[in-house]
C-alpha positions, -999 to +999 in steps of 0.1 A: -421-360+544-402-349+515-366-353+506-337-325+515-331-298+491-309-317+461-274-304+457-257-302+421-223-314+417-202-320+383-220-303+364-211-304+327-224-298+291-249-325+290-247-342+328-246-337+362-246-353+395-272-348+422-274-354+460-301-351+487-307-366+521-336-390+529-366-377+545-367-366+582-397-390+588-406-420+564-442-419+569-441-452+590-429-477+557-393-479+547-381-452+518-378-478+483-368-457+460-370-419+448-380-400+416-363-372+404-378-343+383-365-311+368-374-278+358-359-259+325-353-224+336-382-200+317-408-232+319-437-240+343-437-277+339-417-299+365-408-334+342-397-366+355-366-379+344-357-409+366-379-433+385-368-461+410-336-443+421-325-469+453-296-443+463-296-405+477-277-395+447-281-400+411-259-390+377-281-376+353-274-375+317-292-360+283-294-325+299-286-297+268-258-278+266-261-240+279-295-248+290-306-240+330-319-265+354-336-269+386-342-302+405-363-313+429-372-349+447-398-369+458-393-400+482-414-432+473-427-463+497-454-484+500-477-456+502-471-438+474-447-406+467-445-378+492-444-343+483-414-330+464-383-314+477-373-278+478-358-274+447-321-270+440-309-239+431-305-237+391-274-247+373-261-236+338-251-265+318-218-260+300-182-274+297-167-285+327-139-262+337-104-276+348-071-261+352-048-259+319-030-282+306+011-275+309+028-253+291+046-270+265+084-265+250+103-242+276+136-233+266+167-211+276+175-189+248+203-168+263+221-172+295+245-148+309+263-149+345+232-137+363+203-142+340+184-165+316+159-158+290+134-181+287+106-190+262+075-217+260+043-223+244+007-218+254-007-249+269-026-273+246-058-268+264-068-242+288-093-259+309-123-241+293-114-207+311-088-187+299-051-183+308-044-156+333-010-159+340+019-182+342+044-191+373+081-192+366+103-211+392+141-220+394+163-243+410+199-244+418+207-281+412+225-284+444+196-279+464+164-298+464+137-269+467+124-247+441+126-211+443+097-193+430+106-161+407+070-147+397+038-155+394+021-127+377+036-134+342+016-126+311+036-135+282+053-164+274+086-153+282+106-140+309+139-133+322+150-147+353+173-126+375+192-128+396+212-161+388+245-170+408+274-170+383+291-202+382+259-227+392+238-249+374+204-241+369+174-257+362+135-241+355+102-244+352+068-228+344+030-234+348+002-217+335-030-207+357-070-199+348-098-188+376-101-231+379-066-238+391-028-240+381-015-268+356+013-290+359+050-280+356+069-279+324+103-282+330+141-279+310+153-313+304+189-300+310+200-274+336+223-247+320+256-229+335+253-196+348+280-175+326+284-151+304+283-167+266+314-157+243+321-159+210+348-157+186+359-122+175+352-105+144+386-100+120+412-076+127+409-048+103+430-016+085+459-041+077+490-018+068+529-026+065+546+011+080+582-001+074+598-029+047+635-040+043+643-068+021+642-088+060+617-079+080+580-059+072+568-040+101+524-043+105+498-026+122+465-028+124+429-020+143+419-047+168+385-064+158+350-042+163+334-072+182+357-090+205+332-118+213+323-106+249+359-107+260+393-090+261+418-098+229+441-120+243+470-125+212+469-122+176+482-148+146+498-136+116+502-158+083+522-150+056+524-164+022+543-159-012+527-135-039+524-165-065+518-190-035+488-206-026+493-216+009+494-196+040 
């Protein structure tokens, strides 16, 4: 009797892996080996590509990329060869698809008391299938578990919110394609959720309003930019007209 219909696994550009089952009846003599035949889609000629196969599986190499094939198996004993098995379902030889590699160069480009702006670079490899989305997660360093923020991110930047003011956070991002999800890319150092402050701009419109021989009254306008925090105090400096030191 013929072997069972072969199944095709791990199809790649020029190879595939076949598996099948033994014949239900061996014809009274032990099965010694198997013969593998293939058929190119669009032709009607079955070609022998492997003989003397001892197991009910075979790794087949030397196929053509972008060519569709079907496969069938014959069993061999002392009496000869069986009829061929039912053909496999047709398969197309193409690059094996995998999940993408991780995103690269994840960084926090801005942080406030309740938001963090993240930016990253696309994965080096997409696994043979286009990137469909990114997954962004955050973790308060005081906790062990990661918290998923968004699983539908399309861009290579994202604003994480909400954060808890005064907490330290780490972030990580994974890429996803039709096959699956990549490993995560994680920032190396934690960041503190707080508003970022800068030094204020310079006061302007400095004007003497009253001058005597012993004192001068000054007035000025506060800086247009306070650096994100209220102005606390001013520093006044003086120098003699012909002097160089304040």
